[in-house]
C-alpha angles and dihedrals in degrees: 000000000000091000091050090048090051091052091048092048090050091051091050091050091051091051092048091049092049092048089049091053090047091051093049092048102044108020093074140097096198118153117252104165122202108252115241116255116257090213101051105001101220101019096112091049092051091049091052092049092051091047090050090053091051092049091049094053097038097045094046091052094045095048094047100039102035102017096050095230126145108269093235093050091043089053091052092051091047090047089055092053094045091045090053089058092053093042089054089070090069110012108026098173093051089046090054091054091048093051094046092048092049090052092051093048092048093045095053093041092053091043090056092060098040116117134188112268088013128129114299117241132197100252146220089358116041116213094253092042091052091052091048095051091043091058092043091054091047092052089045093053091048094062112023129065116278091248091061094048090048090052091050090049091049093050091046090053091046092051091047092051092047094052099040102028103035105025100029130171142218131264099008139131107236117234100170097099093046091047092052092052095046093045091051091051091049093051093046091048093047093047091049093050091046091050090049092050092049091047091053091048091049090048090053091050092048091049090052092047091048092052091048091047091049091051091047092049092048090050092049091048090052091048090051089051091050090050091053092048093048089050090058091049094047092043090056093054093044089052090052090050091051093050093046091049089051095048098040097082090056091056094058124072111236097349114205122248090245091056092048091048093049093047090048089052091050091050092047092051091048092051091049091049090051090051092052091046091053091051091052091047092050090054093049094047094046090054094046108026094158094055096060095080119075105226095165095078094037093230096127089214122176115258093251097051118125114276117255124256134192088274087076094050094103091054089052091050092049091052089050092050089051087056089060103265121126107226132178125187133206130188120194130182129028106320112222141156112284132198110287093244092054092046092049095046093047091051092049093048091053090045094051093043093052090047089054090051090052092049102039107025110044113186094019126124123232132209122200119201127188113188116188110206131178093260107014145030115231116207119191130177115181129174135190126237116294118254095214140022115281117243119249111281124214093199124116092245095229102112091120089061091061093047091049091048090055093050094046091047089062094044093257137118137240128200128186133178148115117321134187100356111308094358127106136221135197116194126181130183114202117187116230135175120267115279119258117267093238141035101031118181117251117269118253127214136208116315 
């Protein structure tokens, strides 16, 4: 008996749960407005209003002339069915209840005046009422979950069966079977269109997320590359500090113990810093082994080769010319050694800009300008309009992000945009310390 009671209790719980879901889905008047069309903004709304007007006039005439109802009462019933169509544009569940209630009222009112050998009437659904409920179910399925529209279809079919199959009438033309088929088609069509719309919206969201993720990944890869390059620059200087601290005691006659101790501490700190830098570099290179090489300049250098400076700019330009791009260079101002980070970033910006010209502006000519100022280095790469269409590129298209990251890292700025018609220009301003008062390097001219 306990097992039977448990099964019965479980069945009752399932029924209660199902009734609760049904109540939450259908016993509601929540707003769920029809979205405006992107083709003709209010076209669907206008079509529904015109259809509602036709149902109002046709149903009122049919119920009064053929159904034998009082014209005023027939107009009220028709108004309920037409109003349900309009209400479905904003509150589809409430509209479904209105349409179903109007059908029941009309069916029982017409049944009450039916007589044997009288005029046959389309019952329980009148022609106009069937069209109205058909459109209401379609609008309902377009905007509510499939479960809710299926529940509404099931209750509609149950009400139709109860009126026609269980209650019945005399001298009528049955419409229950036709109504069930048409209502099923409307719900399936609406659910399919709703699923298609949601799939397109989800595809748009995924496309946006993919583009954002691609940009973020490209940015992180460029930052990792910058970190590796800066490691090489800092490691070089730390190595110099360590060697100088080791040699310094031998350059002084009878150095004091304090001096030896301080120099030994400097060397020890430099060695420890180098060790930590190498550990960081090993982690970065193990995560991105393919990014250690520098394929852009075609040098095929080993990952641990010294980082390039502006002294190698001419070699970069020559490699670019060998690839088929006409490049001219110009250096203004007093050329002088710059901080390693500025030299490296300037070189990489020119390298990436020339690579973009090769990819996106075939047949164009490029001009590279380095302007040494008292407090900043201005780097400019400008190209003319391409002479032919560029080939499709499989790149991520985020090279400007890396250049901007390098400029911002140094406290500078980078601008890029159209120039001289269909040309393009990249200009970066990289802050540097003031030049020394003596021993400036000679000024270069146009190459």
